[in-house]
Every structure is written in C-alpha cells, then in structure tokens.
C-alpha positions as semicolon CSV with decimal commas, in nm:
position;residue;x (nm);y (nm);z (nm)
1;M;-0,822;-0,230;-4,816
2;V;-0,891;-0,606;-4,705
3;A;-0,864;-0,472;-4,353
4;L;-1,119;-0,181;-4,398
5;L;-1,366;-0,460;-4,540
6;L;-1,330;-0,657;-4,240
7;V;-1,374;-0,351;-3,994
8;A;-1,650;-0,236;-4,196
9;A;-1,805;-0,590;-4,181
10;C;-1,764;-0,579;-3,803
11;R;-1,958;-0,297;-3,781
12;Q;-2,261;-0,499;-3,921
13;P;-2,471;-0,748;-3,731
14;S;-2,274;-1,050;-3,655
15;E;-2,461;-1,290;-3,874
16;Q;-2,347;-1,039;-4,174
17;M;-1,980;-1,061;-4,077
18;T;-1,758;-1,243;-4,287
19;C;-1,372;-1,302;-4,328
20;P;-1,161;-1,156;-4,626
21;D;-1,130;-1,447;-4,871
22;P;-0,761;-1,564;-4,867
23;Q;-0,753;-1,604;-5,241
24;T;-0,824;-1,236;-5,273
25;V;-0,614;-1,127;-4,999
26;A;-0,299;-1,357;-5,064
27;P;-0,106;-1,265;-5,370
28;P;0,014;-1,587;-5,579
29;T;0,356;-1,584;-5,416
30;I;0,205;-1,657;-5,069
31;G;-0,129;-1,822;-5,199
32;A;-0,459;-1,911;-5,024
33;A;-0,331;-2,252;-4,915
34;F;-0,070;-2,102;-4,688
35;V;-0,342;-1,846;-4,536
36;N;-0,576;-2,166;-4,481
37;G;-0,301;-2,339;-4,337
38;L;-0,169;-2,061;-4,117
39;T;-0,548;-2,029;-3,958
40;G;-0,511;-2,361;-3,808
41;R;-0,143;-2,282;-3,666
42;L;-0,271;-1,971;-3,531
43;A;-0,558;-2,159;-3,353
44;G;-0,270;-2,371;-3,152
45;P;-0,116;-2,298;-2,832
46;D;0,214;-2,131;-2,951
47;R;0,061;-1,804;-3,116
48;E;0,355;-1,598;-3,078
49;N;0,618;-1,831;-3,225
50;T;0,357;-1,903;-3,529
51;I;0,312;-1,550;-3,572
52;T;0,679;-1,500;-3,586
53;E;0,740;-1,800;-3,823
54;A;0,455;-1,703;-4,058
55;L;0,585;-1,326;-4,110
56;A;0,947;-1,482;-4,167
57;E;0,790;-1,732;-4,432
58;I;0,586;-1,451;-4,608
59;R;0,916;-1,252;-4,636
60;R;1,081;-1,548;-4,758
61;R;0,819;-1,610;-5,032
62;D;0,793;-1,263;-5,145
63;P;1,032;-0,986;-4,987
64;T;0,869;-0,736;-5,193
65;L;0,545;-0,733;-5,004
66;D;0,438;-0,401;-4,795
67;K;0,355;-0,400;-4,455
68;T;-0,014;-0,353;-4,535
69;T;-0,044;-0,662;-4,740
70;I;0,133;-0,877;-4,486
71;I;-0,094;-0,756;-4,203
72;N;-0,407;-0,827;-4,459
73;I;-0,259;-1,176;-4,515
74;M;-0,211;-1,250;-4,134
75;V;-0,569;-1,084;-4,040
76;A;-0,718;-1,316;-4,309
77;A;-0,575;-1,633;-4,147
78;E;-0,690;-1,512;-3,780
79;C;-1,043;-1,415;-3,878
80;P;-1,167;-1,753;-3,887
81;N;-1,027;-1,794;-3,540
82;V;-1,204;-1,523;-3,425
83;F;-1,551;-1,634;-3,577
84;A;-1,476;-1,971;-3,389
85;K;-1,502;-1,824;-3,020
86;P;-1,822;-1,892;-2,871
87;D;-1,938;-1,521;-2,860
88;H;-2,015;-1,323;-3,167
89;D;-2,062;-0,999;-3,035
90;P;-1,935;-0,748;-3,314
91;K;-1,764;-0,526;-3,041
92;T;-1,581;-0,830;-2,899
93;M;-1,485;-0,949;-3,267
94;R;-1,344;-0,607;-3,352
95;A;-1,143;-0,604;-3,037
96;R;-0,994;-0,918;-3,106
97;I;-0,890;-0,834;-3,450
98;A;-0,745;-0,503;-3,352
99;L;-0,563;-0,683;-3,065
100;F;-0,413;-0,933;-3,338
101;R;-0,342;-0,656;-3,593
102;A;-0,135;-0,458;-3,315
103;Q;0,052;-0,768;-3,221
104;V;0,166;-0,824;-3,613
105;M;0,219;-0,440;-3,662
106;Q;0,473;-0,475;-3,341
107;L;0,656;-0,783;-3,459
108;L;0,655;-0,620;-3,823
109;S;0,838;-0,310;-3,703
110;G;1,104;-0,519;-3,518
111;Q;1,209;-0,675;-3,861
C-alpha cells in the first residue's frame, strides 16, 4: 500500500511528492529508527552490500514479514535519497524508485 502511495505521489508535481513515513511503513519489530538509519547507509558507496545486509537484518528482526512489507520498508529508506538528487523530475524519480524496487525484489527472490 505504501508503494502505491509513493507511485501515486510521484505522478503529482514534484513539490507535492512525499516519502512514506517510516513509522507507518515499519512494523514495531523493525522500527522507524532502523529505516532512518538505513537511509544514510544506502546513500553510501556500497549500496549492494548495504541492501543485502539490510534484508538479512529485517529477516532476523521479523522472519514473518512478507516480501511486500520488506520492499515497502526498503523503499521508505531509499526515498529520501531519491529526493536528495539534484533533479526532481517526477519521471526520473519514479524510475529511480522502480530500479531500486526491482533490485530489492531480485535479492529477495534469491533468499
């Protein structure tokens, strides 16, 4: 559902686009602090390993979460990084989120 909100938000003018609220996206077993911390780590140079490590940590914290919830957590963490890019063209932003989502889905399917 959060992913749908983000996609819908991306169709509006960029000044109206918003990221999902980590407190709404992350269940208590994961927590908003984890999502917020992950945002900074995803902005670093080692994204692939950061994503892999984050997925493993999410699974450790709550092995009952479904893939959609995990993807939404990851997108909520990545979204501020997309907004931090210099171009705020909605089409470009949607493409960045879609690419990230695809990467997370691929990694999840290998688990």
